[in-house]
N, C-alpha and C positions, 0 to 999 in steps of 0.2 A: 451553549457553554463549550469549549474546547475540551478535548481528554484529560487534559493536564488538570483543569478546572476540575473536571469531575471525579478524578482520582483525590483531588486536593480536598474535597469538599466531603468525599466518603472517610477521610480519615479523620474529621472533625466530628463526625456521627458516633453513635454508640456502638458497640462491635456485637454483629449480629451471629446466630448460629447457622443459617443458611444463607448462602451466595448463589447468584446464577450472573456470570462475569460471560458476555458475549458480543459479538460483532466481527466485521468484517476485518477490522485493526488488529490481528494478532500480537501485534508488538503492545499494545494497550492491555490487552485482555492478559497477557503474560506480565506486564508491568504491575497491574491490578492485583492478580493472584499473589507475586511475591512480595506485594505491600502489605496484602492482610494476612500470610503467613507469617512476615516477620513481627505484626503486631499481634498476632493471637499465641504465638509461641516463641518462648525464648528461645536463644541459639543452642544452649543446653540440652533441651529437650526435642530437637527437632529429630534426630536419630531414632528416637524410639516413639516419638507421638506424632510423625509426620507420616501419612501414607498417601503415594501418587501414583495413580492408576493412570498410565498410558494409553492401555487400550481398553474397550468394553468389558463390565464386569456382569455378572448374572443380577438380578435384583435380592435374590439371596444372599450373595457373597456381601453386595453392598451395606444390606441392612444388618448383616454380621459385625462387618468393619464398624460402622459409625456406633453401635451398640456395644461395641468391646471399649471398656473402661481403661482409660491411659495409664501406662505405666510410669511411676515415679514422675509424676506431674500431674497438673489439673485440666490439661485439656487436650482431646486428640482431635487432630486435624486430617480431614481427609478430602483429596482433590481428584477430581475426575478431567481429564482432559481430551477423550476421544469423545466424538459426536456428542450425544445427548449424556454418553456416560455409562449405559446400563443395557443388558439385553433382557427384554422380557420373552421368556420363552413356556414358563409353567403358568398353569391355569391359576388365579388368583394374584399375580405378579403385579399387575396394575393398582389391586387395592391395597396390597402390601405396600408398593412404593407411595403412594399418597399418604398412608398412615405413618411412614417414616419421615417423609416432608412436613406432616401437620405436628410430629412431636419428636424433634431432635433432641436427645440430651443433653442436659445442662452441660455435661463434661464434654460435648463434642461440637464440631463445625465442619458443615458439607460445603465445600466450594466447586462448583461446576464452572470450569471454566474453558470453553470453546469459542473458536474462530469460525464452526459450521454454522450452517444456519438453525434458527430456531424455530420453530411453529405456534406462534402464540395461541394456538385456539387449542390447544392440548390440556388435557386435565393437570397433568403433572407441571406445567408451566403456569397455570393458574396457582396451584397450590404453592409454589415458590413466591408466587407474587404475593399471595395472603398470608404467608408465613415467614417469609424472609427477606430479601433484598435482592433487586434486578438493576444490572448495571449495564449498559448496552454502549458499546464504542464502535461508532461508525466512523468509515475511513476521512482523511482529512479533505474537504472540497478545493478545487484548483481558486476559487472564488476567496476561501477564508486563507491562502497561501501566504499572501503579503502580511496579515497578521500574525500569522505563525512566524513568520521570519523575524519581525519586529520583536516580538516577545521572545524568541530564541536568543538574540542577539542580547537582550539587556539580560537573560539571565546568566550568559556567558561575560557581562561586562566585555563585549567587544563590539566593533562597527564595521559596516562594510561602505565601500564608496558607493555611489550610488549607481556608476554603471556595473560595478561588480553586483549589487543586487539585483538590477533590472535582468542582468545575464542569469543569475540563478535562478528568478523568478520565471525568465522564458524556459530554462531547461525543463525544470519541474513542473511547468505550469501546464506543460501540454501532455504530461502522462495520464492514460485514462483512469489510474488510479493511483493516489500516493501512500506511501507507507512512510509512516514517521518514524519509523526506525531506520529508514534508508536516509532520511531528511536530516536526522540527528545525526547518523554517523558520516553523511558527506560535509555538512557543517563542522563538525568536529575536525576531521581531516585538512579542510581548507585551514582552519586555525593552528593546526599543527603545524601545518605547511610553513606559516608566518611566524611562529612561535620564536621569540618569546613578544614580538610585536602583538597589538590587540586590535590590529585595523587588518582587515584584507582589501587588497584592490583587484582589478579585474585582472589581472597579469595572475595573482595567486589563484583565483577562482579558475580561471580557463586553463591553468599547470593542473590543480588537482582533479575537476570534474571533466576534463576534455575528453577522457576514454571512455565515458559512460556513454552504451549505445544511443539514448534518447539525445544525449549533446551531439553526438555524430552524425544521427539524421538529420538534425536541424541544419547542421554545417555543411552537410553533402546536398542541401536542397539550396539553400546560400549560395555555395559553389557552382551547381546547375542553373541557379537564377543568373549568375553572372558569365553564363557559358564556359567556366573553368574545369573542363573534363579532366584534366589531369590531377588536380586538385580533389575533386570529388572521388577519385578513383583511389587517389593515395587514403583519404580518409575512410573508404571502405576496406583496403587491404589491411589498415592498422587495424580495424575491428576483427578482421579474420586472423591477423596475428595475435591477437588478445585472447584467443578461443570462442568469440562469438560464432554461434551456428549461423550459417547463411539463411534458414528458415526463420529464425527468431527475428534476422534483420530484416528480411523481406517484409516481414509483417509489419514492423517499424515504419519502412519505406510505403507501404502500401497504404498505411493509415494517414500519412502524411499526405501523400499526394492525393488520396481521396479527400481530405480535409480542405488543401485548396482550391482543387477543384469544386467542392461545395461553395468554398468562400467567394472564388468566382463567378458562381452562378447568383449567389444572391446578393451579391454587388450589382451585377447586371439587372436583376429587378429592383434596384434603388434601395437596397436595405444598407445602412451604414455601418462601417467598421466596428463600432462600439456595439450593436446590436445583433454581430453576429456569435457572441460567446455562447447564449444559450444554444442556438441553432447547431453548433458545432461541439459543443459539450465541453468549452475549453473556458478559462476566465476571459473578462473582456481584452485586458491586455496583451494576452496571446492572439486574441482573435484579430487584434489591430495588427500584429505584426504576420498572422496569416494571409490578411488582406493585402498587405505592403508586400507580401512576396507573392501570393498570386498574379500580381499584376506582370511579372517576370514571362509567365508561361501564357499559352493558349489554353481556351478550354478543349480544344481538338487535340492537343499534344497530352493536356492533362488525364483525357478520357482513353487515349490510346495507350499512355504509360501504366493506367491503371489495368488496364485488360492484359498487357504485356505481365504486367506483375501477377494478376491473377494465371496467368495460363503456366510461368514459371513457378508459382506455387505448387501446382498439379507435377509439373514435371521435375521439381525436386524432389516431391514424396515418393514418384513415381520410380525415380533412380534415372531419369531420361536425361539430366541435366545436372550441373555442378554451379559452384559459387559464379562461375566465368558467364552466366545467364545474367545476373544482376548486374554484371559492368555492362554487358551490352544494353542493357536500359538505359543506365545511366548517360552512356556515350549518345544513343538515340534522342535523349530527353533533352541533352545539351544542345543538339542539332536543331531540334524542331522549332519552330517560330511559334 
């Protein structure tokens, strides 16, 4: 079930007095928190009866906050956003916390909303599970990206040409972790660019998304594949002019080189392009593109480039080199067979 469907289902259920919203996708954790607050408290009651803790609080303060009756309203809502939300320093804190989680007053609702990891073995987690509602929002996986895009287009009553869709999927499908907030924002930018039209073509997609570092890395590798060093260097400089830090871009480039090297080795062993996805940690259609791109480089060249990038990482971090070290690696990779 998608995060959007999970949230929709949540709002069709009776409201609880205790919620744990967690997962690696902060966008949906915050979205669920906002949706629940709006359902639990009328706008006019939020100034007095909504209490949000950004930092951890003591168990004693948390107990007092939850047990405080609301002012001029029917419900008090307490939101904890930091880590697990509380500090346990006093003797008896754990028992006091467990007692609170088992007996949230009728006039209160406690929302624990965190993108930090949650230890499901802890007693407090089991208490929330028994007495409230737990919703986990996992990040979107690359294999689900195509289905997400189709749903997002339907919701906007918009369309994208097939080549624009493939380009969009190629960019985001190679990211190690997908943020739905980023996806939503970038897709909205594309349709703002073509407004009032309801269809986006490849030109619009590349114009809007072409400055993303992940897009630029893919384009740089394409340019190097074609031995177009000048074009690859210009794309690199565009990233630096946009404020991209050389170390972050080096990391993206190293990941791309490593995956191409791995793809080449797997292909050499007789593994098909469509089977590369799970081995490279990317969607099948991205694996196919990487398989095709890897054919433009020898395994020796990719191995040497990866070693140079590793050395450049140390040199940049130690201050022994600047961004020019990346330019040298790109030039040499363009010249290698």
